[in-house]
C-alpha positions as CSV (number, residue, x, y, z in Angstrom):
1,M,0.0,0.0,0.0
2,L,1.1,3.5,-0.7
3,F,0.3,6.5,1.5
4,A,1.2,9.8,-0.2
5,D,-0.2,13.2,-1.1
6,D,0.7,12.7,-4.7
7,V,-0.4,9.1,-5.5
8,P,0.5,9.1,-9.2
9,K,4.1,10.3,-8.4
10,A,4.4,7.8,-5.6
11,I,3.3,4.9,-7.9
12,I,5.8,6.0,-10.6
13,N,8.6,6.4,-8.1
14,T,7.9,3.0,-6.6
15,A,7.9,1.4,-10.0
16,K,11.2,3.0,-10.8
17,A,12.8,2.0,-7.5
18,R,11.7,-1.6,-8.0
19,A,13.0,-1.6,-11.6
20,C,9.5,-2.4,-13.0
21,T,9.0,-2.5,-16.7
22,M,5.3,-1.8,-16.7
23,I,2.6,-0.3,-14.4
24,V,-0.7,-2.2,-14.3
25,L,-3.8,-0.4,-13.1
26,G,-7.2,-2.0,-12.4
27,L,-10.3,-0.1,-13.4
28,T,-13.7,-0.1,-11.5
29,A,-17.0,-0.9,-13.3
30,R,-17.3,2.8,-13.8
31,G,-14.1,2.9,-15.9
32,R,-12.1,4.7,-13.2
33,S,-8.8,3.7,-11.7
34,N,-9.5,1.5,-8.7
35,G,-9.5,3.5,-5.5
36,S,-8.6,6.8,-7.1
37,S,-10.1,9.8,-8.9
38,P,-10.3,9.6,-12.7
39,G,-7.4,12.0,-13.1
40,R,-4.9,9.8,-11.3
41,A,-4.8,7.2,-14.0
42,T,-4.4,9.9,-16.6
43,A,-1.6,11.5,-14.6
44,I,0.2,8.2,-14.3
45,I,-0.1,7.5,-18.1
46,R,1.2,11.0,-18.9
47,S,4.1,11.0,-16.5
48,A,5.4,7.4,-16.6
49,D,8.4,6.6,-18.8
50,M,7.2,3.0,-19.0
51,P,4.1,1.3,-20.4
52,V,0.9,1.6,-18.4
53,L,-1.7,-1.2,-18.8
54,L,-5.3,-0.5,-17.8
55,C,-7.4,-3.6,-17.1
56,P,-11.2,-3.4,-17.1
57,A,-13.1,-4.5,-14.0
58,N,-14.7,-7.5,-15.7
59,W,-11.5,-8.7,-17.4
60,T,-11.0,-12.4,-16.9
61,G,-8.0,-13.0,-19.1
62,T,-4.5,-14.1,-18.2
63,M,-1.2,-12.2,-18.5
64,I,1.7,-14.0,-20.1
């Protein structure tokens, strides 16, 4: 869990610190990023220097 005033920046910094190659965000049934305001997913997508994958709430696929 992350606790920060600037959640998008905290997610990106954590991904960089852990040498991640992709950020995966889950969406709610309303199409918003899970547990955040609609602008947070957009801020992450615009600020990240790595791919960002948005998964819909009803997605049942697998990741390979």
